[in-house]
N, C-alpha and C positions, 0 to 999 in steps of 0.2 A: 504492499498498499504508498503510492506515494505522496498522498495528502493528508489530511486529519482535518475536521470541519474546525474553524474559528470559533472566536464568539460570540461572533452575529447572526444571529438569526439561525442561530444551531442546530433545528432541524430542518429546516430547507439544505442546508450546506450536509446536515448528514445525510438527505435523500441524493443530493451531488456527489457526493462521495463512491455512493454505490454506484450510484447509477455508472459513475464514470469506471470504475471497479468493474463493473459489466461489461460495461462495451469494450473497455480493454483486453475483456477474454482470460479477464485473474478466476473469475469465477463462471464457468458455463452452463452448469444444470441447476443447481442449488448453492446460496450462500451458508457460510458454518453457524454453528448456531450462538445465540445471544450473547452468552459469555464472554466467545471468543473474540465475534467484533465487537461488543463494548469495550474490552480492554484494548480490543490497537486500536480503535478510532479515540479510546482516554473519554468515553461520556459513559452518561448512567443509561437505565436499561429504558427510563423511561421516556426516555430522546431517543433513546434505538427505534423502538417500537413504534411512536407516534411515527418517523420516518419510513419503514416499514411499511406501516399502515397507508400511508399517504405514497408511496409505490406501488403498492395491493390495488389502492382503486384509478390510479393513474393508468396500469394494465401491464404494469412494467413488472411482477410477483404476483405469484399466487400462494395466499396461503394456509393449510392445508395444518385443523388441530394437532399437536404431538409430532407433527412433521418439521424437516429445514420446509423454509421460504425456496418454493420452485423460479426461476427466473424463466420469464417467456419471451417468446421467439422477438422482438418487439423490445424490449430490455438491449437484446444484443443487433439490434439495427439500430438503434437512438443515439444519433450524435448529440454527444452533451456540447451545449452550451458553452462558444468560447471565454475564456478570460478576459476578464473586463479588458478593453481595449483602452482606454483611455485612463489613465493614472494621475494621483496629484501628490507631487515630493512635499513633503512637510522636510524645514530642519531648526532643527534643534541641537543645543548647545549640550544636551546630556541624554541620556534614558529618559523613557516617559517613568521610570519610575523613579524618577530623582528630581522631577520638578514636581512644585508645586501643585496641589491637591487641584485646585481652580482651575486649571490651565488643564491634568490628565483630566478632569471631567467635561471641558467643551472640546476634549481633541475627540474620547471616546465617542460623541454623540455626533461631532462629524463625520467619525467614522460610520457611523449605521445610517448617517442619512445621502454620505455618499453611494454606500453599498448599493442602498435600494433603487439608486439611479444608475448602480452597473457603474460606479465608478471606483479608481481603489485609490484609496489613502496609505502612501507609503514613506517610510520614518528614515532620517538620513539624520543621525547625529551625527557630530562631528563640533570635536568639543574647536580646532583648530580654524575652523570656517569663524569662530571668535573671538579672533586675536586681532592686533592690530593693522597685520597688512593679512588679509586673507584670499587672495590673490590666488595664486600657489593652490591652494587648500578648496574655493571654488571651483578654480578651475577642473581639478583633479576630481571633485566631485558629481559635475557635471556630464564630466565626458563619462563615468563608469556608471552613472546610472539618466540614461538622458529622459529628459521626459516633458513637455509637452508645456504642465504647468507646474507653478511652484509657490509653497504658499510656506513664508518668512516669520517664522518666531523670533520675539526677545531680541532682537536684530539691529548688528552696531548701526552706527553709519560708513562704517566701508564697507558691508552685505549692502545695505543699499543702493549706496553708490555705484559696486560692482553690477549687482543682478540690474541696475537702470541702463543698463547698458544693453540690454541681451535682447535677443526677440523671442521668448519665451514670454507666459504671460506670467508675470508675477505678482502675488499679490502678498501685503505686510498683516499679519495678521497685531498692533500694537497699533505705537505712532510712529510716523514718521519722522525721518531728521528735515529741517530745514535745508531747503534747495534739491529733496526726489520729490517725485510727483510720479511715483507709483501707488496705484489704488490701495487702500487701506481699511483695513475694519476696526475701529480702534475705540476701545474706551476715551470717553471727555474728560478727559484726567484736567486738564485745566480748566474745564469747567466746575470739576470736583473741589480742584484749591482754590477757587474764586468762590464756592460755595460755602465749603471751610472756613475759611477767613472771616466774612461775616457772619455764620453764625458763629463763631468764636468772640469774635467782636460784638455781637450783639448779646453775649451771653454774659459780658463783663472783662472779656479777659486782654488785657494789654502786652503781658510777657507770656510771649509762643515761642516754641522750641520746636525746629522739625529734624527727626533721625531720618537719613536718607543714606543705601547703602553707596559704596567709595566707588566703586563701579556704574553709575545710576543708565539706564536706561533714554532713550525719548520722551516716553512718559511721566517717569518721574521728575524730570525736568520739568515737563511741564506741569507736573504738581505743580512746583516750586515756584516758577512763576508765575502760576494764575492767585497762590497765597499773597504772594510778593506784592504785584501790584493790583491784588483787594485792600493788600491793609495801607498801601500808599497812597487810592486813594480816599478811603474811606475817612482820614486824615482824625482819627481819633489822638488825645495827649496821651505821649509818653507809649502808643501802640508800636510792638516792635516782634522782630523774628531773628532768632539765628537758627544756625544750621551745624548740627554735630553727623559730619561723615565718617563712615564705619564698614568695615567691615561685616558681614552677614554673622559672625562666629556667638556665641553666646556670650563668652570675655569682656568681645571688641566692644559689643552692644552694653554690658555693661558701666565698662570702661566711660564708655561715653555718656550715661543717664549722672554715674557722681563726675563726672567734670562739667554738667549740668546744673545741677541741685546741688554743689560748691561755689556757684557765681554768688556773689554779690547781690542779685538783683535775678530770686531764680524764676524760674518760667511757674506758670500757672496752669499750664498746659502743652506736651507734649504730643507731637503730630509724629504720627508711623509711617512713611511711605509703604513699608512693607508691612502683612499682618504676623506675620514669625517675629520679625523689631518686635511689635507695639507687643506681645503677646513675651517677650522675655523681657522687656523694659517694667510692665508690668511687675513680674514672677520679683524682679533686682527689686522694686520700690517698695514691697511690701516685705524682703529678706529687709529695707532700710527704713524697716518700722512705719514706713510713711501711708498710709491712706486714697483709696482713690473712692468717688471723688472728693473727700471732706478734704486732703491737702494737694493734692494736684489730681485735673484731670485729662484724661486719654481722648484722646481719637484715631482711629485706621481709617488711612485713604483706602486703603487696601484689603478684601475680606478673602477670608474662608474659611467654613466651616466651624476650625476649633473654635475659632472667636463666640460663636452660638453657645457652648461653653461654661466661657469663662463669665464671673461675679464678682461686681458686678459686669454687664454684659456693654461690653466697650462698642461703641459708636463708631459709627463704619460706614463705607458706604459699599454697595453692593448690587451686581450685574447679575441674573441669572446663568447659568455655563451653559444653558441648549439655549440660551435667545442669542448666545456671542453665537456659538454654533453654526443657527437657522441664518446668520447673518453673511460667514463668512461663505459656506454654501450655497447662500443665492448668488456670490458672483463669481462660482464654476457654474453655477447650474443656468445661467441666466446670460446671453451674451450682451445685453447693455447694462448690464453690470459692472461689463468689462470695463466699461471706459467709465466707470465713474473716479472723482477724483480721492474723495474718504468719505465713508461712513462713519456720524461719531453714536454712540449705545450713550448714553443718559443713566449710572447706576443712581443705583436712589440710594438717600442719606438714612442710615437706622438711630436710629436717637441712642439708646441704650440707658444704659443707666452710669455712664463713668462719666460724665460733664456736668458742673456745677455751674450755676448761675455766682456770677459776684457783684459785689455793690457796684453800682452804674459809676459811670464816671465821664467826664465832662470833654465833648468835641475843645476843638480850640479854636 
């Protein structure tokens, strides 16, 4: 057996694998028993029986109680449907298991949507493609895995600039850098930054601190820009935001929090560009004996499912992974969408219980 069913449409995939095996004369008269087949295909007997029943209903098998499944002449004459002629290559910096959960969820949803349209989503994880000079890595990647459609995730400026010169259709999942004109499906990071600033200023906060990763993508930079612009335009007395940049190791995040809390004028709210960093900051503040939100407020620009389990619940911006996946799929399924510049999805603000209202201060 040269193929096994995949996660998507498991019963239908099992049917296809069995039918292909019959067509290739792996079995010519009858199928092996359920125990052998389920072990070989690595599926449950319930899934196998459902696939066998469907094959029998379509005339490919004859099922008799107590006897092996008999293969009909029709099954031996059937030409199995060819594999999807169209493929979409997803370029990512690491394996799917190492990516944040939100990303894994929308990728899984996208794979299901494209599969239903007979489009295969392939994964091209290449850390070298995310280096400062990725030219040779990208050339090798495209040469070894030729595709007509490419999807870039967490892409750097150098990656976007290189793909912009290509003839293939390239879609950015995330934020484009300035000067890039590739189509993109993006979360409205700048708008989230603006909204966050107005929300915090409206709650009386004047000393804000933003924790960002040392290697920031365009989305993080857009969030910071939105925060700064909104604060400067609001003109509240003494309104200020400091930015603490660190790598995403817990120890580094803790040191960044220590530096912020040792300032002569301590921030009244910490804003996390990354959900995981916000969770680390929250636990470290607790270790320092500081209460949320009584002593300091927290706001996460990013959402991950684990934030819903934190008490008090951390305020954040959230967008359903399925919604993000549907927008990406639309760009590959609709020809008109290929010519679009960028589509921005506005995340929903979830207030949580980690924000405290401070005494109102007057404007300048």
